[in-house]
C-alpha positions in Angstrom: 10.8 4.0 -14.1 12.6 3.1 -10.3 12.9 -0.6 -10.8 10.3 -3.1 -8.6 13.4 -4.8 -6.1 10.5 -6.3 -4.0 8.5 -9.0 -5.9 5.3 -6.7 -5.8 3.4 -4.4 -8.2 0.3 -4.1 -6.7 -0.4 -2.6 -3.1 -3.8 -3.3 -1.0 -4.4 -0.6 1.5 -7.1 -2.0 3.9 -10.3 0.3 5.5 -13.1 -2.0 7.2 -15.4 1.0 7.7 -16.0 0.3 4.0 -18.2 -2.9 5.3 -20.8 -3.2 7.3 -19.4 -5.7 9.4 -15.3 -7.1 11.0 -16.6 -10.4 9.3 -17.6 -9.1 6.3 -14.1 -6.9 6.0 -12.3 -10.5 7.0 -14.0 -12.6 3.9 -13.6 -8.9 1.1 -9.5 -9.5 2.3 -9.8 -12.8 1.6 -11.6 -13.1 -1.6 -9.2 -10.6 -3.1 -6.0 -12.9 -1.9 -7.5 -16.0 -2.8 -7.8 -14.0 -6.6 -3.8 -13.5 -6.6 -2.9 -10.5 -4.5 0.2 -10.8 -2.5 0.6 -7.5 -0.6 -1.8 -5.8 2.1 -1.2 -3.2 4.1 -3.1 -3.1 7.3 -3.9 0.8 8.1 -7.0 0.9 10.8 -6.0 3.7 12.6 -8.5 4.4 15.0 -8.1 1.0 16.9 -7.1 0.5 19.9 -3.6 -1.2 20.6 -5.2 -4.6 22.1 -7.4 -4.0 19.1 -4.9 -3.3 16.3 -3.1 -6.2 18.1 -5.7 -8.9 17.7 -6.2 -7.9 13.8 -3.0 -8.1 13.1 -2.9 -11.5 14.3 -5.2 -12.5 12.2 -4.0 -11.0 8.7 -0.7 -12.2 9.5 -2.9 -15.7 10.2 -5.1 -15.0 6.6 -1.6 -13.4 4.6 0.9 -16.1 5.4 -2.0 -19.1 4.4 -1.9 -17.2 0.9 1.1 -16.6 1.1 1.2 -12.7 0.7 3.0 -10.2 2.4 1.8 -7.9 5.4 2.9 -4.5 6.6 1.6 -2.9 9.8 0.7 1.2 9.3 3.0 2.6 11.7 2.9 0.8 14.2 6.4 -0.8 14.5 5.7 -2.8 17.8 3.0 -4.4 16.2 4.6 -5.4 13.4 7.2 -6.9 15.4 5.4 -8.5 17.2 3.3 -10.4 14.9 6.4 -11.3 12.3 5.1 -8.5 10.0 6.8 -8.4 6.4 7.4 -4.5 6.5 5.7 -1.8 8.1 4.8 1.4 6.0 5.0 5.0 7.4 3.5 7.8 7.5 4.8 12.0 7.8 3.8 12.9 11.5 5.0 9.4 12.9 7.9 7.6 13.8 10.3 8.5 10.7 12.1 6.2 8.6 15.9 6.5 9.8 14.8 5.4 13.3 12.8 2.2 12.2 15.9 1.3 10.4 18.1 1.7 12.9 16.0 -0.7 15.6 14.5 -3.3 12.6 17.7 -3.1 10.4 17.4 -5.7 7.4 14.6 -7.8 9.5 11.9 -6.1 7.5 10.8 -3.4 4.8 10.3 -0.2 5.3 7.4 2.0 3.1 6.5 5.5 3.7 4.0 7.8 2.3 4.4 11.1 0.4 3.4 13.7 -1.4 5.9 15.5 -2.8 9.4 15.0 -4.4 11.3 16.6 -1.1 9.1 14.1 0.8 10.3 11.0 -1.2 13.7 11.8 -1.5 14.6 12.2 2.4 12.2 9.0 2.9 14.7 7.0 0.5 17.9 8.8 2.1 16.9 7.4 5.2 16.8 4.1 4.3 13.1 3.2 2.5 12.5 0.3 0.5 9.7 2.0 -1.4 7.6 4.9 -1.0 3.7 5.2 -1.8 3.5 8.5 -3.8 0.1 10.7 -4.4 -3.0 11.2 -4.3 -2.4 11.6 -8.2 -6.1 12.2 -8.8 -9.1 12.8 -6.5 -10.1 10.9 -4.1 -12.8 10.4 -0.8 -9.9 8.1 0.9 -7.2 11.2 0.6 -9.1 14.6 0.9 -7.0 16.0 3.8 -4.4 15.7 2.0 -5.4 18.7 -0.1 -5.6 18.9 -3.6 -4.3 15.6 -6.2 0.0 15.9 -6.8 -0.9 14.9 -10.7 1.1 12.9 -13.0 3.8 15.5 -14.0 4.8 15.4 -10.3 5.3 11.7 -10.2 6.7 11.9 -13.5 9.4 13.9 -11.9 10.1 11.9 -8.7 10.5 8.9 -10.5 13.8 10.7 -11.9 15.0 11.4 -8.7 14.6 8.5 -6.7 15.7 4.9 -7.1 13.4 3.0 -4.3 9.8 1.5 -6.2 6.9 4.2 -6.1 3.7 3.0 -5.6 1.1 5.8 -7.2 -1.9 6.1 -4.9 -5.2 8.0 -5.0 -8.2 7.9 -7.6 -6.4 5.0 -9.4 -8.9 3.1 -11.7 -8.3 0.9 -14.6 -8.4 4.0 -17.2 -6.3 5.6 -15.8 -3.6 2.9 -14.2 -1.6 2.6 -17.6 -0.9 6.6 -17.2 0.3 6.3 -13.6 3.0 3.7 -15.2 4.0 5.4 -18.0 4.8 8.3 -15.4 7.1 6.3 -13.5 5.4 4.3 -10.9 6.3 0.5 -10.2 3.0 0.0 -9.2 -0.3 0.8 -7.6 -1.7 0.9 -4.3 -5.4 0.5 -3.8 -8.0 0.7 -1.1 -11.7 1.1 -2.6 -10.3 -0.5 -6.6 -9.9 -3.6 -4.8 -12.3 -3.6 -1.4 -15.1 -2.2 -3.2 -14.4 -3.8 -7.0 -15.1 -2.5 -10.1 -17.9 -0.8 -11.6 -19.9 -4.0 -12.8 -16.8 -6.6 -11.3 -17.0 -8.8 -8.5 -13.9 -8.1 -6.3 -11.9 -11.4 -7.3 -12.5 -9.8 -11.1 -11.7 -6.5 -10.2 -8.0 -7.9 -8.1 -7.6 -10.1 -11.5 -7.7 -7.4 -13.9 -5.9 -5.3 -11.8 -3.1 -7.5 -11.2 -3.0 -8.1 -15.1 -2.7 -4.1 -15.9 0.3 -4.2 -13.6 2.1 -7.5 -14.9 1.8 -9.4 -11.7 -1.0 -11.9 -13.7 -0.7 -13.4 -16.4 
């Protein structure tokens, strides 16, 4: 299993469209931060630059108050502007090596990957960690096609050394299988922001944090 060098094993990714209002969204994020979540990726792709910048400032203030890391999806300019802890890159935007050239060691770089080739390229170009998936069926990852599955994760974990965060359809029943297959941690959207069946968001966050070993 690749080691986790960056002090977190649970990676929360945002989706404000799960909520009826921006206030509800912000309250939900604060609730799970208060429960112990220590790393958040702000991923709101449809916002304009000004809207994204305004939200990023709010998230920077919120995450700083809870001593949590903040990553900005794709937008290097906004990540630098709000003094985020890192940036998370997709496969169709600015490549890892270009961000590394600009940012140097200023902050961490994560990269979304969906195959062994993409994972190895991300590591070679200087990514500090990757997300890999979707591992299971999930509404948020339908556009990426069929799930890659645990065997693909197992093979990737043998080929790279940077931390791998499993993503896509992870829940309390399959999380141990994901970790056993070589993931250093997990990335979640609905599992945290919507809460698991019968549990509040805070209780869900604490359950996942306990399962990945961040909360004891």
